[in-house]
N, CA and C atoms of all chains as a GROMACS GRO file, in nm:
protein
  612
    1MET      N    1   7.517   3.450  18.784
    1MET     CA    2   7.599   3.564  18.742
    1MET      C    3   7.561   3.603  18.598
    2SER      N    4   7.539   3.734  18.582
    2SER     CA    5   7.495   3.777  18.448
    2SER      C    6   7.597   3.871  18.385
    3ASN      N    7   7.611   3.859  18.260
    3ASN     CA    8   7.706   3.946  18.187
    3ASN      C    9   7.623   4.042  18.099
    4ALA      N   10   7.643   4.173  18.123
    4ALA     CA   11   7.560   4.272  18.052
    4ALA      C   12   7.589   4.272  17.902
    5ASN      N   13   7.711   4.231  17.865
    5ASN     CA   14   7.745   4.236  17.724
    5ASN      C   15   7.737   4.100  17.656
    6SER      N   16   7.661   4.010  17.715
    6SER     CA   17   7.653   3.878  17.657
    6SER      C   18   7.581   3.882  17.523
    7PRO      N   19   7.623   3.797  17.431
    7PRO     CA   20   7.559   3.797  17.298
    7PRO      C   21   7.411   3.763  17.304
    8ASN      N   22   7.372   3.680  17.400
    8ASN     CA   23   7.230   3.646  17.409
    8ASN      C   24   7.143   3.766  17.438
    9GLU      N   25   7.194   3.852  17.528
    9GLU     CA   26   7.115   3.970  17.568
    9GLU      C   27   7.097   4.065  17.450
   10SER      N   28   7.206   4.087  17.375
   10SER     CA   29   7.189   4.178  17.262
   10SER      C   30   7.097   4.121  17.156
   11ALA      N   31   7.102   3.989  17.140
   11ALA     CA   32   7.010   3.926  17.045
   11ALA      C   33   6.868   3.943  17.090
   12ASP      N   34   6.842   3.930  17.223
   12ASP     CA   35   6.707   3.947  17.273
   12ASP      C   36   6.656   4.088  17.250
   13SER      N   37   6.746   4.189  17.278
   13SER     CA   38   6.700   4.326  17.262
   13SER      C   39   6.667   4.357  17.115
   14GLU      N   40   6.743   4.295  17.024
   14GLU     CA   41   6.715   4.316  16.882
   14GLU      C   42   6.584   4.253  16.842
   15SER      N   43   6.554   4.137  16.900
   15SER     CA   44   6.432   4.069  16.860
   15SER      C   45   6.309   4.139  16.914
   16THR      N   46   6.322   4.218  17.021
   16THR     CA   47   6.205   4.288  17.074
   16THR      C   48   6.177   4.418  17.002
   17THR      N   49   6.275   4.468  16.922
   17THR     CA   50   6.254   4.592  16.846
   17THR      C   51   6.155   4.564  16.734
   18PRO      N   52   6.046   4.643  16.726
   18PRO     CA   53   5.947   4.617  16.619
   18PRO      C   54   6.008   4.638  16.480
   19ALA      N   55   5.992   4.540  16.397
   19ALA     CA   56   6.047   4.547  16.261
   19ALA      C   57   5.959   4.636  16.175
   20VAL      N   58   6.024   4.727  16.100
   20VAL     CA   59   5.948   4.813  16.010
   20VAL      C   60   5.937   4.740  15.876
   21PRO      N   61   5.818   4.714  15.825
   21PRO     CA   62   5.806   4.642  15.699
   21PRO      C   63   5.868   4.721  15.586
   22ARG      N   64   5.928   4.646  15.495
   22ARG     CA   65   6.000   4.710  15.384
   22ARG      C   66   5.955   4.648  15.252
   23LEU      N   67   5.915   4.733  15.157
   23LEU     CA   68   5.871   4.682  15.029
   23LEU      C   69   5.988   4.655  14.939
   24ASN      N   70   5.966   4.566  14.842
   24ASN     CA   71   6.076   4.541  14.745
   24ASN      C   72   6.086   4.660  14.648
   25PRO      N   73   6.197   4.670  14.575
   25PRO     CA   74   6.219   4.790  14.491
   25PRO      C   75   6.109   4.814  14.388
   26ILE      N   76   6.054   4.709  14.331
   26ILE     CA   77   5.951   4.728  14.228
   26ILE      C   78   5.823   4.787  14.289
   27LEU      N   79   5.785   4.736  14.406
   27LEU     CA   80   5.668   4.792  14.473
   27LEU      C   81   5.693   4.934  14.520
   28THR      N   82   5.818   4.959  14.562
   28THR     CA   83   5.852   5.094  14.604
   28THR      C   84   5.836   5.192  14.489
   29ILE      N   85   5.882   5.152  14.369
   29ILE     CA   86   5.867   5.240  14.250
   29ILE      C   87   5.718   5.258  14.220
   30ALA      N   88   5.641   5.150  14.231
   30ALA     CA   89   5.496   5.158  14.201
   30ALA      C   90   5.428   5.254  14.299
   31VAL      N   91   5.466   5.245  14.426
   31VAL     CA   92   5.407   5.334  14.526
   31VAL      C   93   5.443   5.480  14.496
   32CYS      N   94   5.569   5.504  14.463
   32CYS     CA   95   5.611   5.642  14.436
   32CYS      C   96   5.544   5.697  14.310
   33VAL      N   97   5.534   5.617  14.207
   33VAL     CA   98   5.470   5.664  14.083
   33VAL      C   99   5.323   5.693  14.107
   34SER      N  100   5.254   5.603  14.180
   34SER     CA  101   5.113   5.626  14.207
   34SER      C  102   5.092   5.749  14.296
   35GLY      N  103   5.184   5.770  14.389
   35GLY     CA  104   5.176   5.891  14.474
   35GLY      C  105   5.201   6.017  14.393
   36PHE      N  106   5.288   6.006  14.289
   36PHE     CA  107   5.314   6.121  14.205
   36PHE      C  108   5.192   6.153  14.118
   37VAL      N  109   5.130   6.046  14.061
   37VAL     CA  110   5.018   6.068  13.969
   37VAL      C  111   4.897   6.121  14.046
   38LEU      N  112   4.864   6.060  14.159
   38LEU     CA  113   4.752   6.107  14.242
   38LEU      C  114   4.806   6.131  14.383
   39PRO      N  115   4.810   6.255  14.428
   39PRO     CA  116   4.865   6.284  14.562
   39PRO      C  117   4.796   6.201  14.670
   40GLY      N  118   4.879   6.137  14.754
   40GLY     CA  119   4.825   6.060  14.867
   40GLY      C  120   4.800   5.913  14.835
   41LEU      N  121   4.796   5.880  14.704
   41LEU     CA  122   4.763   5.741  14.667
   41LEU      C  123   4.874   5.644  14.712
   42GLY      N  124   4.998   5.687  14.708
   42GLY     CA  125   5.108   5.599  14.752
   42GLY      C  126   5.092   5.560  14.898
   43HIS      N  127   5.054   5.657  14.982
   43HIS     CA  128   5.033   5.627  15.125
   43HIS      C  129   4.913   5.535  15.143
   44ILE      N  130   4.808   5.560  15.067
   44ILE     CA  131   4.687   5.476  15.079
   44ILE      C  132   4.720   5.333  15.040
   45LEU      N  133   4.798   5.313  14.933
   45LEU     CA  134   4.832   5.178  14.890
   45LEU      C  135   4.914   5.104  14.996
   46MET      N  136   4.988   5.176  15.078
   46MET     CA  137   5.065   5.112  15.185
   46MET      C  138   4.986   5.099  15.315
   47GLY      N  139   4.858   5.133  15.312
   47GLY     CA  140   4.774   5.118  15.429
   47GLY      C  141   4.770   5.239  15.520
   48ARG      N  142   4.841   5.347  15.483
   48ARG     CA  143   4.837   5.472  15.562
   48ARG      C  144   4.718   5.555  15.514
   49TRP      N  145   4.599   5.509  15.546
   49TRP     CA  146   4.477   5.570  15.494
   49TRP      C  147   4.462   5.714  15.536
   50ILE      N  148   4.473   5.737  15.665
   50ILE     CA  149   4.445   5.874  15.715
   50ILE      C  150   4.546   5.972  15.658
   51ARG      N  151   4.673   5.934  15.663
   51ARG     CA  152   4.776   6.023  15.610
   51ARG      C  153   4.756   6.048  15.462
   52GLY      N  154   4.724   5.942  15.387
   52GLY     CA  155   4.705   5.956  15.244
   52GLY      C  156   4.585   6.044  15.208
   53VAL      N  157   4.475   6.023  15.281
   53VAL     CA  158   4.355   6.105  15.252
   53VAL      C  159   4.380   6.251  15.288
   54LEU      N  160   4.447   6.274  15.401
   54LEU     CA  161   4.473   6.415  15.438
   54LEU      C  162   4.570   6.482  15.339
   55LEU      N  163   4.670   6.406  15.291
   55LEU     CA  164   4.760   6.462  15.191
   55LEU      C  165   4.684   6.493  15.061
   56ALA      N  166   4.597   6.401  15.019
   56ALA     CA  167   4.520   6.422  14.899
   56ALA      C  168   4.431   6.545  14.913
   57LEU      N  169   4.369   6.558  15.030
   57LEU     CA  170   4.280   6.673  15.051
   57LEU      C  171   4.358   6.804  15.049
   58ALA      N  172   4.469   6.808  15.124
   58ALA     CA  173   4.546   6.934  15.134
   58ALA      C  174   4.602   6.973  14.998
   59ILE      N  175   4.666   6.878  14.928
   59ILE     CA  176   4.728   6.913  14.799
   59ILE      C  177   4.621   6.938  14.693
   60GLY      N  178   4.516   6.856  14.691
   60GLY     CA  179   4.408   6.876  14.595
   60GLY      C  180   4.338   7.009  14.615
   61LEU      N  181   4.308   7.043  14.740
   61LEU     CA  182   4.242   7.170  14.768
   61LEU      C  183   4.330   7.287  14.727
   62MET      N  184   4.460   7.272  14.751
   62MET     CA  185   4.550   7.380  14.715
   62MET      C  186   4.549   7.402  14.564
   63PHE      N  187   4.548   7.293  14.490
   63PHE     CA  188   4.543   7.303  14.343
   63PHE      C  189   4.414   7.371  14.301
   64LEU      N  190   4.300   7.329  14.357
   64LEU     CA  191   4.171   7.387  14.319
   64LEU      C  192   4.166   7.536  14.354
   65PHE      N  193   4.219   7.571  14.472
   65PHE     CA  194   4.222   7.712  14.509
   65PHE      C  195   4.307   7.791  14.408
   66GLY      N  196   4.418   7.732  14.369
   66GLY     CA  197   4.506   7.801  14.273
   66GLY      C  198   4.438   7.827  14.140
   67ILE      N  199   4.364   7.725  14.093
   67ILE     CA  200   4.290   7.742  13.968
   67ILE      C  201   4.177   7.845  13.987
   68ALA      N  202   4.104   7.835  14.100
   68ALA     CA  203   3.992   7.926  14.123
   68ALA      C  204   4.040   8.071  14.140
   69MET      N  205   4.163   8.089  14.185
   69MET     CA  206   4.217   8.226  14.202
   69MET      C  207   4.282   8.276  14.074
   70GLN      N  208   4.256   8.208  13.964
   70GLN     CA  209   4.304   8.246  13.830
   70GLN      C  210   4.456   8.251  13.822
   71GLY      N  211   4.517   8.152  13.893
   71GLY     CA  212   4.660   8.139  13.881
   71GLY      C  213   4.697   8.074  13.747
   72GLU      N  214   4.828   8.078  13.718
   72GLU     CA  215   4.874   8.030  13.588
   72GLU      C  216   4.951   7.899  13.603
   73LEU      N  217   4.918   7.801  13.517
   73LEU     CA  218   4.994   7.678  13.508
   73LEU      C  219   5.099   7.696  13.398
   74TYR      N  220   5.224   7.677  13.433
   74TYR     CA  221   5.331   7.695  13.332
   74TYR      C  222   5.339   7.572  13.242
   75VAL      N  223   5.372   7.595  13.117
   75VAL     CA  224   5.387   7.486  13.023
   75VAL      C  225   5.532   7.476  12.980
   76SER      N  226   5.566   7.364  12.920
   76SER     CA  227   5.708   7.344  12.883
   76SER      C  228   5.735   7.406  12.747
   77ASP      N  229   5.732   7.536  12.742
   77ASP     CA  230   5.758   7.609  12.619
   77ASP      C  231   5.900   7.665  12.625
   78LEU      N  232   5.989   7.604  12.552
   78LEU     CA  233   6.131   7.644  12.560
   78LEU      C  234   6.157   7.778  12.492
   79SER      N  235   6.059   7.829  12.416
   79SER     CA  236   6.082   7.958  12.351
   79SER      C  237   6.066   8.074  12.449
   80GLN      N  238   6.005   8.044  12.565
   80GLN     CA  239   5.990   8.148  12.668
   80GLN      C  240   6.116   8.155  12.754
   81THR      N  241   6.116   8.247  12.850
   81THR     CA  242   6.235   8.262  12.934
   81THR      C  243   6.262   8.131  13.009
   82PRO      N  244   6.392   8.092  13.017
   82PRO     CA  245   6.426   7.964  13.081
   82PRO      C  246   6.382   7.955  13.227
   83LEU      N  247   6.371   8.068  13.293
   83LEU     CA  248   6.332   8.066  13.435
   83LEU      C  249   6.193   8.006  13.454
   84ARG      N  250   6.110   8.013  13.348
   84ARG     CA  251   5.976   7.956  13.361
   84ARG      C  252   5.978   7.802  13.372
   85LEU      N  253   6.093   7.744  13.334
   85LEU     CA  254   6.104   7.598  13.348
   85LEU      C  255   6.096   7.556  13.494
   86PHE      N  256   6.148   7.642  13.584
   86PHE     CA  257   6.139   7.610  13.728
   86PHE      C  258   5.991   7.606  13.772
   87GLY      N  259   5.915   7.700  13.723
   87GLY     CA  260   5.772   7.701  13.753
   87GLY      C  261   5.703   7.581  13.694
   88PHE      N  262   5.744   7.542  13.572
   88PHE     CA  263   5.686   7.423  13.508
   88PHE      C  264   5.719   7.298  13.591
   89PHE      N  265   5.844   7.289  13.635
   89PHE     CA  266   5.886   7.173  13.717
   89PHE      C  267   5.802   7.168  13.845
   90ALA      N  268   5.777   7.283  13.907
   90ALA     CA  269   5.695   7.284  14.029
   90ALA      C  270   5.551   7.245  13.997
   91ASP      N  271   5.499   7.297  13.888
   91ASP     CA  272   5.357   7.272  13.853
   91ASP      C  273   5.330   7.124  13.824
   92ILE      N  274   5.422   7.057  13.751
   92ILE     CA  275   5.393   6.919  13.712
   92ILE      C  276   5.405   6.823  13.830
   93GLY      N  277   5.453   6.870  13.945
   93GLY     CA  278   5.465   6.782  14.061
   93GLY      C  279   5.331   6.733  14.111
   94VAL      N  280   5.224   6.797  14.070
   94VAL     CA  281   5.092   6.758  14.119
   94VAL      C  282   5.034   6.643  14.035
   95GLY      N  283   5.104   6.604  13.928
   95GLY     CA  284   5.071   6.483  13.855
   95GLY      C  285   4.952   6.496  13.763
   96LEU      N  286   4.856   6.403  13.779
   96LEU     CA  287   4.743   6.394  13.686
   96LEU      C  288   4.659   6.521  13.683
   97MET      N  289   4.648   6.588  13.797
   97MET     CA  290   4.565   6.709  13.802
   97MET      C  291   4.620   6.817  13.709
   98TYR      N  292   4.752   6.824  13.696
   98TYR     CA  293   4.812   6.921  13.604
   98TYR      C  294   4.769   6.888  13.461
   99TRP      N  295   4.780   6.762  13.426
   99TRP     CA  296   4.746   6.719  13.289
   99TRP      C  297   4.598   6.746  13.261
  100LEU      N  298   4.512   6.714  13.355
  100LEU     CA  299   4.368   6.739  13.336
  100LEU      C  300   4.338   6.886  13.320
  101ALA      N  301   4.397   6.966  13.408
  101ALA     CA  302   4.372   7.111  13.401
  101ALA      C  303   4.426   7.170  13.272
  102GLU      N  304   4.542   7.123  13.230
  102GLU     CA  305   4.604   7.176  13.109
  102GLU      C  306   4.519   7.143  12.985
  103HIS      N  307   4.465   7.020  12.982
  103HIS     CA  308   4.384   6.979  12.866
  103HIS      C  309   4.243   7.036  12.874
  104SER      N  310   4.202   7.084  12.990
  104SER     CA  311   4.070   7.147  13.002
  104SER      C  312   4.081   7.298  12.984
  105LYS      N  313   4.198   7.345  12.947
  105LYS     CA  314   4.222   7.489  12.929
  105LYS      C  315   4.201   7.568  13.058
  106LEU      N  316   4.224   7.503  13.170
  106LEU     CA  317   4.222   7.574  13.299
  106LEU      C  318   4.366   7.618  13.328
  107GLY      N  319   4.379   7.708  13.421
  107GLY     CA  320   4.515   7.750  13.458
  107GLY      C  321   4.580   7.836  13.353
  108VAL      N  322   4.499   7.904  13.273
  108VAL     CA  323   4.556   7.996  13.173
  108VAL      C  324   4.617   8.118  13.243
  109GLY      N  325   4.553   8.160  13.352
  109GLY     CA  326   4.605   8.274  13.428
  109GLY      C  327   4.550   8.406  13.380
  110ASN      N  328   4.507   8.487  13.472
  110ASN     CA  329   4.456   8.620  13.439
  110ASN      C  330   4.535   8.721  13.521
  111MET      N  331   4.632   8.786  13.454
  111MET     CA  332   4.725   8.872  13.527
  111MET      C  333   4.657   8.995  13.586
  112SER      N  334   4.539   9.030  13.536
  112SER     CA  335   4.470   9.148  13.591
  112SER      C  336   4.391   9.112  13.716
  113ALA      N  337   4.379   8.982  13.746
  113ALA     CA  338   4.305   8.943  13.867
  113ALA      C  339   4.390   8.972  13.991
  114ARG      N  340   4.320   9.013  14.098
  114ARG     CA  341   4.391   9.050  14.222
  114ARG      C  342   4.462   8.928  14.281
  115THR      N  343   4.407   8.810  14.261
  115THR     CA  344   4.462   8.690  14.323
  115THR      C  345   4.552   8.612  14.228
  116TYR      N  346   4.593   8.672  14.115
  116TYR     CA  347   4.675   8.597  14.018
  116TYR      C  348   4.805   8.547  14.081
  117ASP      N  349   4.874   8.635  14.153
  117ASP     CA  350   5.003   8.594  14.211
  117ASP      C  351   4.986   8.485  14.316
  118TYR      N  352   4.884   8.503  14.400
  118TYR     CA  353   4.857   8.398  14.502
  118TYR      C  354   4.822   8.267  14.435
  119GLY      N  355   4.735   8.274  14.333
  119GLY     CA  356   4.692   8.151  14.265
  119GLY      C  357   4.809   8.079  14.201
  120THR      N  358   4.897   8.155  14.136
  120THR     CA  359   5.014   8.092  14.073
  120THR      C  360   5.103   8.030  14.178
  121THR      N  361   5.120   8.099  14.291
  121THR     CA  362   5.203   8.043  14.399
  121THR      C  363   5.140   7.916  14.458
  122TYR      N  364   5.010   7.917  14.474
  122TYR     CA  365   4.940   7.796  14.521
  122TYR      C  366   4.970   7.678  14.426
  123LEU      N  367   4.966   7.705  14.298
  123LEU     CA  368   4.985   7.596  14.200
  123LEU      C  369   5.132   7.545  14.205
  124TRP      N  370   5.227   7.636  14.223
  124TRP     CA  371   5.366   7.592  14.238
  124TRP      C  372   5.381   7.505  14.364
  125VAL      N  373   5.328   7.560  14.474
  125VAL     CA  374   5.357   7.497  14.604
  125VAL      C  375   5.288   7.363  14.617
  126CYS      N  376   5.167   7.349  14.559
  126CYS     CA  377   5.105   7.217  14.575
  126CYS      C  378   5.182   7.111  14.498
  127GLY      N  379   5.243   7.148  14.385
  127GLY     CA  380   5.331   7.053  14.315
  127GLY      C  381   5.453   7.016  14.396
  128LEU      N  382   5.515   7.118  14.456
  128LEU     CA  383   5.636   7.092  14.537
  128LEU      C  384   5.602   7.009  14.659
  129LEU      N  385   5.484   7.036  14.722
  129LEU     CA  386   5.445   6.956  14.836
  129LEU      C  387   5.422   6.810  14.798
  130ASN      N  388   5.372   6.789  14.676
  130ASN     CA  389   5.353   6.649  14.634
  130ASN      C  390   5.487   6.579  14.615
  131TYR      N  391   5.591   6.652  14.567
  131TYR     CA  392   5.724   6.589  14.562
  131TYR      C  393   5.766   6.543  14.701
  132LEU      N  394   5.742   6.628  14.802
  132LEU     CA  395   5.777   6.591  14.940
  132LEU      C  396   5.696   6.469  14.987
  133ALA      N  397   5.566   6.465  14.948
  133ALA     CA  398   5.483   6.352  14.986
  133ALA      C  399   5.534   6.224  14.921
  134VAL      N  400   5.581   6.232  14.797
  134VAL     CA  401   5.635   6.114  14.729
  134VAL      C  402   5.762   6.067  14.801
  135LEU      N  403   5.849   6.161  14.843
  135LEU     CA  404   5.969   6.123  14.916
  135LEU      C  405   5.933   6.058  15.050
  136ASP      N  406   5.828   6.108  15.114
  136ASP     CA  407   5.781   6.048  15.239
  136ASP      C  408   5.732   5.905  15.212
  137ALA      N  409   5.659   5.886  15.105
  137ALA     CA  410   5.611   5.751  15.070
  137ALA      C  411   5.729   5.659  15.042
  138PHE      N  412   5.833   5.713  14.977
  138PHE     CA  413   5.955   5.632  14.950
  138PHE      C  414   6.019   5.588  15.081
  139ASP      N  415   6.032   5.681  15.175
  139ASP     CA  416   6.093   5.647  15.304
  139ASP      C  417   6.014   5.538  15.376
  140ILE      N  418   5.883   5.549  15.373
  140ILE     CA  419   5.799   5.448  15.439
  140ILE      C  420   5.815   5.313  15.369
  141ALA      N  421   5.816   5.316  15.237
  141ALA     CA  422   5.826   5.191  15.160
  141ALA      C  423   5.959   5.123  15.184
  142ARG      N  424   6.065   5.200  15.203
  142ARG     CA  425   6.197   5.139  15.226
  142ARG      C  426   6.223   5.108  15.372
  143GLY      N  427   6.126   5.130  15.458
  143GLY     CA  428   6.140   5.094  15.599
  143GLY      C  429   6.218   5.195  15.681
  144ARG      N  430   6.238   5.314  15.628
  144ARG     CA  431   6.311   5.415  15.704
  144ARG      C  432   6.222   5.492  15.798
  145LYS      N  433   6.094   5.479  15.781
  145LYS     CA  434   5.994   5.553  15.862
  145LYS      C  435   5.881   5.458  15.900
  146PRO      N  436   5.831   5.468  16.021
  146PRO     CA  437   5.719   5.381  16.058
  146PRO      C  438   5.589   5.421  15.990
  147MET      N  439   3.713   8.332  14.235
  147MET     CA  440   3.734   8.343  14.380
  147MET      C  441   3.818   8.465  14.408
  148ASN      N  442   3.770   8.552  14.498
  148ASN     CA  443   3.836   8.678  14.521
  148ASN      C  444   3.870   8.695  14.671
  149LEU      N  445   3.968   8.619  14.715
  149LEU     CA  446   4.007   8.626  14.856
  149LEU      C  447   4.091   8.750  14.882
  150SER      N  448   4.085   8.798  15.004
  150SER     CA  449   4.176   8.908  15.041
  150SER      C  450   4.314   8.848  15.065
  151HIS      N  451   4.412   8.935  15.079
  151HIS     CA  452   4.550   8.888  15.101
  151HIS      C  453   4.560   8.803  15.228
  152PHE      N  454   4.494   8.850  15.333
  152PHE     CA  455   4.504   8.775  15.458
  152PHE      C  456   4.432   8.640  15.450
  153GLU      N  457   4.317   8.637  15.383
  153GLU     CA  458   4.247   8.510  15.367
  153GLU      C  459   4.330   8.412  15.285
  154ALA      N  460   4.389   8.464  15.177
  154ALA     CA  461   4.473   8.374  15.093
  154ALA      C  462   4.592   8.325  15.173
  155LEU      N  463   4.651   8.412  15.256
  155LEU     CA  464   4.763   8.372  15.338
  155LEU      C  465   4.722   8.265  15.440
  156ALA      N  466   4.605   8.285  15.501
  156ALA     CA  467   4.559   8.190  15.604
  156ALA      C  468   4.529   8.053  15.545
  157VAL      N  469   4.464   8.050  15.425
  157VAL     CA  470   4.435   7.922  15.360
  157VAL      C  471   4.567   7.854  15.320
  158PHE      N  472   4.660   7.934  15.268
  158PHE     CA  473   4.790   7.878  15.230
  158PHE      C  474   4.860   7.819  15.351
  159ALA      N  475   4.861   7.893  15.462
  159ALA     CA  476   4.928   7.845  15.584
  159ALA      C  477   4.862   7.716  15.634
  160LEU      N  478   4.729   7.711  15.628
  160LEU     CA  479   4.657   7.591  15.678
  160LEU      C  480   4.694   7.467  15.596
  161LEU      N  481   4.693   7.481  15.463
  161LEU     CA  482   4.719   7.364  15.378
  161LEU      C  483   4.865   7.320  15.386
  162VAL      N  484   4.957   7.416  15.384
  162VAL     CA  485   5.099   7.379  15.391
  162VAL      C  486   5.134   7.320  15.528
  163SER      N  487   5.078   7.377  15.634
  163SER     CA  488   5.111   7.324  15.768
  163SER      C  489   5.053   7.184  15.785
  164THR      N  490   4.940   7.155  15.721
  164THR     CA  491   4.885   7.018  15.723
  164THR      C  492   4.984   6.919  15.665
  165VAL      N  493   5.035   6.953  15.546
  165VAL     CA  494   5.128   6.861  15.477
  165VAL      C  495   5.259   6.850  15.557
  166PHE      N  496   5.312   6.964  15.604
  166PHE     CA  497   5.438   6.959  15.680
  166PHE      C  498   5.423   6.874  15.804
  167GLY      N  499   5.312   6.892  15.875
  167GLY     CA  500   5.289   6.812  15.996
  167GLY      C  501   5.282   6.664  15.964
  168LEU      N  502   5.215   6.627  15.856
  168LEU     CA  503   5.197   6.487  15.821
  168LEU      C  504   5.327   6.420  15.782
  169ILE      N  505   5.413   6.490  15.707
  169ILE     CA  506   5.529   6.422  15.654
  169ILE      C  507   5.654   6.436  15.739
  170THR      N  508   5.653   6.522  15.841
  170THR     CA  509   5.776   6.538  15.918
  170THR      C  510   5.771   6.470  16.053
  171LYS      N  511   5.653   6.442  16.105
  171LYS     CA  512   5.643   6.380  16.239
  171LYS      C  513   5.580   6.242  16.228
  172LYS      N  514   5.601   6.164  16.335
  172LYS     CA  515   5.560   6.025  16.328
  172LYS      C  516   5.424   5.998  16.390
  173THR      N  517   5.404   6.043  16.514
  173THR     CA  518   5.277   6.012  16.581
  173THR      C  519   5.173   6.121  16.550
  174PRO      N  520   5.045   6.085  16.556
  174PRO     CA  521   4.941   6.185  16.529
  174PRO      C  522   4.948   6.308  16.621
  175ARG      N  523   4.983   6.285  16.748
  175ARG     CA  524   4.995   6.398  16.839
  175ARG      C  525   5.107   6.494  16.797
  176GLU      N  526   5.221   6.436  16.764
  176GLU     CA  527   5.334   6.519  16.717
  176GLU      C  528   5.297   6.592  16.589
  177GLN      N  529   5.229   6.522  16.500
  177GLN     CA  530   5.190   6.584  16.371
  177GLN      C  531   5.097   6.703  16.395
  178PHE      N  532   4.999   6.683  16.485
  178PHE     CA  533   4.905   6.790  16.512
  178PHE      C  534   4.974   6.912  16.575
  179ARG      N  535   5.058   6.884  16.674
  179ARG     CA  536   5.129   6.995  16.742
  179ARG      C  537   5.219   7.070  16.647
  180TYR      N  538   5.293   6.998  16.565
  180TYR     CA  539   5.383   7.064  16.468
  180TYR      C  540   5.303   7.142  16.363
  181GLY      N  541   5.192   7.085  16.318
  181GLY     CA  542   5.109   7.154  16.220
  181GLY      C  543   5.054   7.284  16.275
  182VAL      N  544   5.009   7.281  16.400
  182VAL     CA  545   4.958   7.404  16.464
  182VAL      C  546   5.071   7.507  16.478
  183PHE      N  547   5.191   7.458  16.518
  183PHE     CA  548   5.305   7.548  16.532
  183PHE      C  549   5.339   7.615  16.397
  184VAL      N  550   5.344   7.535  16.291
  184VAL     CA  551   5.380   7.591  16.158
  184VAL      C  552   5.272   7.689  16.113
  185PHE      N  553   5.143   7.656  16.136
  185PHE     CA  554   5.034   7.746  16.094
  185PHE      C  555   5.049   7.881  16.161
  186PHE      N  556   5.062   7.882  16.293
  186PHE     CA  557   5.070   8.011  16.362
  186PHE      C  558   5.202   8.083  16.332
  187SER      N  559   5.308   8.005  16.302
  187SER     CA  560   5.433   8.069  16.264
  187SER      C  561   5.415   8.144  16.130
  188PHE      N  562   5.347   8.081  16.035
  188PHE     CA  563   5.320   8.148  15.906
  188PHE      C  564   5.246   8.280  15.930
  189ILE      N  565   5.139   8.272  16.008
  189ILE     CA  566   5.055   8.390  16.029
  189ILE      C  567   5.134   8.496  16.104
  190GLY      N  568   5.200   8.454  16.211
  190GLY     CA  569   5.274   8.551  16.295
  190GLY      C  570   5.386   8.620  16.218
  191VAL      N  571   5.464   8.544  16.145
  191VAL     CA  572   5.576   8.603  16.069
  191VAL      C  573   5.523   8.698  15.962
  192ALA      N  574   5.413   8.660  15.896
  192ALA     CA  575   5.357   8.746  15.791
  192ALA      C  576   5.312   8.879  15.850
  193ILE      N  577   5.245   8.875  15.966
  193ILE     CA  578   5.200   8.999  16.031
  193ILE      C  579   5.320   9.082  16.074
  194LEU      N  580   5.419   9.014  16.131
  194LEU     CA  581   5.539   9.086  16.176
  194LEU      C  582   5.612   9.156  16.062
  195VAL      N  583   5.633   9.079  15.954
  195VAL     CA  584   5.704   9.137  15.839
  195VAL      C  585   5.620   9.249  15.774
  196GLY      N  586   5.488   9.231  15.775
  196GLY     CA  587   5.400   9.334  15.723
  196GLY      C  588   5.416   9.464  15.798
  197TRP      N  589   5.418   9.457  15.932
  197TRP     CA  590   5.435   9.577  16.014
  197TRP      C  591   5.574   9.636  15.998
  198LEU      N  592   5.676   9.550  15.983
  198LEU     CA  593   5.813   9.602  15.963
  198LEU      C  594   5.824   9.679  15.831
  199MET      N  595   5.750   9.634  15.729
  199MET     CA  596   5.758   9.702  15.599
  199MET      C  597   5.664   9.823  15.590
  200TYR      N  598   5.575   9.833  15.686
  200TYR     CA  599   5.473   9.941  15.679
  200TYR      C  600   5.532  10.081  15.668
  201PRO      N  601   5.637  10.117  15.746
  201PRO     CA  602   5.688  10.253  15.732
  201PRO      C  603   5.776  10.278  15.610
  202LEU      N  604   5.809  10.173  15.537
  202LEU     CA  605   5.897  10.192  15.423
  202LEU      C  606   5.825  10.271  15.314
  203PRO      N  607   5.888  10.375  15.260
  203PRO     CA  608   5.819  10.461  15.161
  203PRO      C  609   5.817  10.402  15.020
  204TRP      N  610   5.891  10.294  14.994
  204TRP     CA  611   5.894  10.240  14.856
  204TRP      C  612   5.860  10.091  14.854
   0.00000   0.00000   0.00000
């Protein structure tokens, strides 16, 4: 005679569920910071090679296209209109590439170029996409996602 | 780089749909299908909205 609600059965079903590995908080922070600094690096450090490389390619290419289309990288200049801070927040999401471009005098922006608006939007969006990629890395590190 | 509006839109849609597919779905098959769906949605909606705005005089 078998009982469907027996404790043994529920314990068996739990043991057959594949456990999602979970990193400790310090490693989770390290993964998120590395993913923020270099897009995709957080996924690569957790062994998600393909996902990490594809994220790095997509976000990196978007940044390069934005620079090549003479888009503008916003800087944290509080003397300008406060709304530009939103653009600055979006731009810095791409991490190290923002810093490198800023120090290389790239991303100055040429408003007379036909692709200026597209280029600036590319630069915003690649930063915002990297924020999403960091959140995805956080979820994986905490075991919320396989 | 001097892309046309449609080329810039298509490249934008391709890169964004790649990231959306990767971070929102779990299996590679689901990621690919969702990425393709988002890509064509971007293109389709842009063309539709473009035609809707075409007769507007301002």
